[in-house]
C-alpha positions as CSV (number, residue, x, y, z in Angstrom):
1,X,-18.9,-7.8,7.9
2,X,-16.6,-5.6,5.6
3,X,-16.4,-2.1,4.8
4,X,-18.2,-1.0,1.4
5,X,-16.1,1.9,-0.4
6,X,-18.2,5.4,-0.4
7,X,-19.1,4.9,-4.0
8,X,-20.5,9.3,-3.4
9,X,-16.9,10.3,-3.0
10,X,-14.1,10.7,-5.7
11,X,-11.0,8.5,-4.9
12,X,-9.0,11.3,-4.0
13,X,-11.4,13.0,-1.5
14,X,-11.8,9.1,0.0
15,X,-8.8,8.1,0.6
16,X,-8.4,11.7,3.0
17,X,-11.1,10.6,4.8
18,X,-10.6,7.1,5.2
19,X,-6.8,6.1,4.5
20,X,-7.1,4.2,1.2
21,X,-9.0,4.5,-2.2
22,X,-9.6,2.4,-4.9
23,X,-9.2,3.0,-8.2
24,X,-10.7,1.5,-10.8
25,X,-8.8,0.5,-14.3
26,X,-6.2,2.2,-13.6
27,X,-3.9,0.1,-15.7
28,X,-4.0,-1.1,-19.2
29,X,-5.0,-4.7,-19.7
30,X,-2.3,-5.2,-22.0
31,X,0.2,-4.4,-19.2
32,X,-1.7,-7.1,-17.6
33,X,-1.9,-9.8,-19.0
34,X,2.0,-9.7,-20.2
35,X,2.9,-9.1,-16.7
36,X,0.8,-12.3,-16.2
37,X,3.1,-14.1,-18.4
38,X,6.2,-12.9,-16.1
39,X,5.4,-13.7,-13.2
40,X,5.1,-17.5,-14.3
41,X,8.1,-17.5,-15.3
42,X,9.7,-15.9,-12.5
43,X,7.6,-18.4,-10.6
44,X,8.4,-21.3,-13.1
45,X,5.0,-22.6,-13.3
46,X,3.4,-21.9,-16.9
47,X,-0.2,-23.4,-15.3
48,X,-3.7,-21.7,-15.2
49,X,-3.8,-19.5,-12.1
50,X,-6.6,-21.0,-10.8
51,X,-4.6,-24.6,-10.3
52,X,-1.6,-22.9,-8.3
53,X,-1.7,-23.6,-4.6
54,X,0.7,-23.0,-1.5
55,X,3.1,-25.9,-2.2
56,X,3.3,-25.4,-5.9
57,X,4.7,-22.9,-7.1
58,X,3.9,-21.4,-3.0
59,X,3.8,-17.7,-2.1
60,X,6.0,-15.2,-3.3
61,X,7.7,-11.5,-2.4
62,X,10.5,-10.0,-3.9
63,X,11.8,-6.9,-4.3
64,X,12.9,-5.2,-7.1
65,X,14.2,-2.0,-7.4
66,X,15.4,0.5,-10.5
67,X,14.7,-1.0,-13.7
68,X,15.3,-4.7,-11.5
69,X,12.8,-6.7,-14.9
70,X,12.4,-5.3,-18.0
71,X,8.6,-6.5,-18.2
72,X,6.7,-5.8,-14.7
73,X,9.0,-2.1,-14.1
74,X,6.4,-1.5,-16.8
75,X,3.6,0.2,-15.0
76,X,5.5,2.9,-14.1
77,X,5.3,3.5,-17.4
78,X,1.1,3.8,-16.8
79,X,-0.6,7.4,-17.9
80,X,-3.2,6.4,-15.8
81,X,-0.7,5.4,-12.9
82,X,1.2,8.8,-13.2
83,X,-1.4,11.1,-13.6
84,X,-2.7,9.4,-9.9
85,X,0.6,9.3,-8.4
86,X,0.8,13.3,-9.9
87,X,-2.7,14.2,-8.0
88,X,-1.6,12.9,-5.0
89,X,1.2,14.8,-4.7
90,X,-0.2,17.8,-6.0
91,X,2.0,18.2,-9.1
92,X,4.4,15.5,-11.2
93,X,7.5,17.5,-10.6
94,X,6.7,15.5,-6.1
95,X,6.8,12.0,-7.5
96,X,10.7,10.7,-7.2
97,X,10.2,8.6,-10.1
98,X,11.9,5.9,-7.8
99,X,10.8,2.2,-9.7
100,X,10.6,0.1,-6.2
101,X,8.2,-2.2,-5.7
102,X,7.2,-5.8,-4.3
103,X,5.6,-9.1,-6.0
104,X,3.3,-10.7,-4.5
105,X,1.4,-13.9,-5.3
106,X,-0.5,-15.7,-2.7
107,X,-1.9,-18.6,-4.5
108,X,-4.9,-20.5,-3.1
109,X,-4.3,-23.2,-0.1
110,X,-6.4,-25.7,0.2
111,X,-6.0,-26.0,4.1
112,X,-6.8,-22.7,4.5
113,X,-10.6,-21.2,5.5
114,X,-12.6,-19.1,3.5
115,X,-12.3,-16.2,6.2
116,X,-10.5,-12.5,6.7
117,X,-7.8,-11.9,9.2
118,X,-8.8,-10.6,12.2
119,X,-4.0,-9.7,12.5
120,X,-2.8,-5.8,11.3
121,X,-0.8,-4.0,11.9
122,X,1.5,-1.2,10.0
123,X,5.2,-1.1,8.0
124,X,7.0,0.1,11.3
125,X,7.4,-2.4,13.4
126,X,10.2,-1.7,16.5
127,X,11.5,1.5,15.1
128,X,10.2,4.9,15.1
129,X,7.0,6.1,13.0
130,X,7.4,8.3,10.7
131,X,4.7,11.3,11.5
132,X,4.4,13.0,8.2
133,X,6.5,10.9,6.1
134,X,7.2,10.9,2.2
135,X,4.5,9.2,0.1
136,X,2.1,6.2,0.3
137,X,1.8,3.0,-1.2
138,X,-0.4,1.5,-4.8
139,X,-1.6,-2.0,-4.9
140,X,-1.9,-2.9,-9.1
141,X,-3.9,-5.9,-8.7
142,X,-2.7,-7.4,-11.6
143,X,-5.5,-10.3,-11.9
144,X,-9.1,-10.7,-11.3
145,X,-9.6,-11.8,-7.2
146,X,-12.3,-13.3,-5.9
147,X,-13.4,-12.9,-1.7
148,X,-11.3,-14.8,0.6
149,X,-8.5,-14.9,-1.8
150,X,-5.5,-13.6,-0.4
151,X,-6.5,-9.9,-1.0
152,X,-5.1,-7.6,0.9
153,X,-7.4,-5.8,3.9
154,X,-7.1,-2.1,5.2
155,X,-9.6,-1.2,8.3
156,X,-11.2,2.5,7.6
157,X,-9.9,5.6,9.2
158,X,-7.0,4.1,11.5
159,X,-4.0,6.8,9.7
160,X,-6.0,9.5,12.2
161,X,-6.6,7.5,14.7
162,X,-2.9,6.7,14.8
163,X,-1.6,10.3,13.5
164,X,-3.4,11.9,16.4
165,X,-1.8,9.1,19.0
166,X,2.4,10.2,17.6
167,X,1.3,14.1,17.4
168,X,0.5,13.5,20.9
169,X,3.5,10.6,21.3
170,X,6.2,10.7,19.1
171,X,8.2,7.6,20.3
172,X,5.3,5.4,19.8
173,X,6.4,2.2,18.3
174,X,4.9,-1.0,17.3
175,X,3.4,-3.2,18.9
176,X,2.9,-1.0,22.7
177,X,0.1,-2.0,24.1
178,X,-2.0,2.0,22.7
179,X,-1.6,-0.5,19.3
180,X,-3.0,-3.5,21.2
181,X,-6.1,-1.7,22.6
182,X,-6.3,0.5,19.2
183,X,-7.0,-3.4,17.4
184,X,-9.7,-4.5,20.4
185,X,-12.0,-1.0,19.1
186,X,-11.7,-1.4,15.3
187,X,-14.4,-0.8,12.3
188,X,-14.9,-3.4,9.9
189,X,-12.0,-3.7,7.4
190,X,-12.5,-3.3,3.5
191,X,-11.4,-6.5,1.1
192,X,-9.5,-5.3,-2.1
193,X,-11.6,-7.9,-4.2
194,X,-10.3,-6.3,-7.7
195,X,-10.5,-7.0,-11.4
196,X,-7.1,-7.0,-13.6
197,X,-5.8,-3.2,-13.3
198,X,-7.8,-1.9,-9.9
199,X,-5.1,0.3,-8.4
200,X,-6.0,0.3,-4.4
201,X,-3.8,3.6,-3.1
202,X,-3.2,2.7,1.1
203,X,-1.9,5.5,3.5
204,X,1.5,4.7,5.4
205,X,-0.2,4.9,8.8
206,X,-3.8,2.5,7.6
207,X,-3.5,-0.7,9.6
208,X,-3.4,-3.5,7.1
209,X,-3.2,-7.6,6.2
210,X,-3.1,-10.1,4.2
211,X,-5.0,-13.1,4.4
212,X,-5.3,-16.9,3.0
213,X,-6.5,-17.6,0.1
214,X,-8.9,-19.9,0.0
215,X,-11.3,-18.7,-2.4
216,X,-14.1,-20.5,-4.1
217,X,-12.9,-20.7,-7.7
218,X,-9.2,-21.0,-6.5
219,X,-7.8,-17.7,-7.9
220,X,-4.8,-16.0,-6.1
221,X,-3.7,-12.6,-5.1
222,X,-1.1,-11.5,-8.2
223,X,0.2,-7.5,-7.8
224,X,2.4,-5.2,-7.5
225,X,3.1,-3.0,-4.5
226,X,4.4,0.2,-5.1
227,X,5.5,3.3,-3.5
228,X,4.6,6.7,-4.5
229,X,7.3,8.6,-3.2
230,X,8.4,12.4,-2.7
231,X,12.2,12.3,-2.5
232,X,12.2,15.3,0.8
233,X,10.5,13.9,3.7
234,X,7.8,16.3,4.3
235,X,8.4,18.5,7.7
236,X,5.0,20.4,8.7
237,X,1.6,20.7,7.4
238,X,-1.6,23.1,8.1
239,X,-4.4,22.5,7.1
240,X,-5.3,26.3,6.3
241,X,-3.2,26.5,3.6
242,X,-5.0,26.8,0.4
243,X,-5.3,23.8,-1.8
244,X,-3.5,21.5,-0.5
245,X,-3.3,17.9,-2.9
246,X,-4.9,14.9,-1.6
247,X,-2.1,13.4,0.3
248,X,-1.2,16.1,2.4
249,X,-5.0,16.7,3.1
250,X,-5.3,13.5,4.7
251,X,-2.1,14.1,6.6
252,X,-3.6,17.6,8.1
253,X,-6.9,16.1,9.2
254,X,-5.3,16.3,13.0
255,X,-4.6,20.1,12.6
256,X,-1.1,21.9,11.7
257,X,1.7,20.1,12.2
258,X,5.5,20.5,12.8
259,X,8.2,17.2,13.1
260,X,9.9,17.2,16.2
261,X,12.4,14.7,14.4
262,X,14.2,14.9,11.7
263,X,12.3,11.6,10.3
264,X,14.8,10.7,7.7
265,X,17.2,10.0,9.4
266,X,15.7,8.1,12.4
267,X,14.2,5.4,9.4
268,X,17.8,5.7,7.9
269,X,18.7,4.0,11.7
270,X,16.8,1.0,10.7
271,X,15.9,1.2,6.8
272,X,19.5,0.1,5.2
273,X,17.5,1.1,1.8
274,X,17.0,5.0,3.2
275,X,20.6,4.7,4.5
276,X,21.6,4.5,1.0
277,X,18.9,7.1,-0.5
278,X,21.1,9.7,2.2
279,X,24.1,9.2,0.9
280,X,23.5,9.2,-2.8
281,X,22.6,12.9,-1.9
282,X,25.5,14.0,-0.1
């Protein structure tokens, strides 16, 4: 069984409640088509995508930063995406507009099985986990995908559970006994089976995972994972504050909180990019 989107909720409210949301058709199809052709150049394989495998051109996971690709960076010019980020943060002035993103290619694996992975994680392994942080992730699907096609999976409500744990014990790390126990009692995950142009918004504390690609029609996952970040890291939250924007509300489910660590400084100890960002502001 997989979790089904609650269609009674606006996507921003879905993000608050479940730790993720899907905005359908947010990206212009023309950009998706142009981006796929660019991806074929990057992969050095012009064949139809349903002919791709893990052997050729293979899986791909590459980071891009600050106008590093003339085509793929255009995702940040998409007006509906920009409007969605502004809505999440409470205004366009809060997004730092930093063009940081990853290209994910997960082609068909003939040796895999059509099943979903039970492994999951948050993106803060063996380091301080920020409780409030600076934003969220956006997974832009450039292609139509299919079930068991190497898609991203999200476990609902885990953003709230993990944040509550961190508020009580801010030194909790991953892996740990807490995460081992949490993994034993998870709800069914959501599989992001997408149409080209759909965007998955994901909370930084939501457990997630990728899968092997073994769908019936050999469709690969081809996506851009983009950052919807502020420059200023959030340091406190209070649910009683009037008109909190959706991203803030997703961090206020466990009540008022003020950080006990300088979360950006803690992150900089293990993340060279955050160290570089701090240096830029000095």
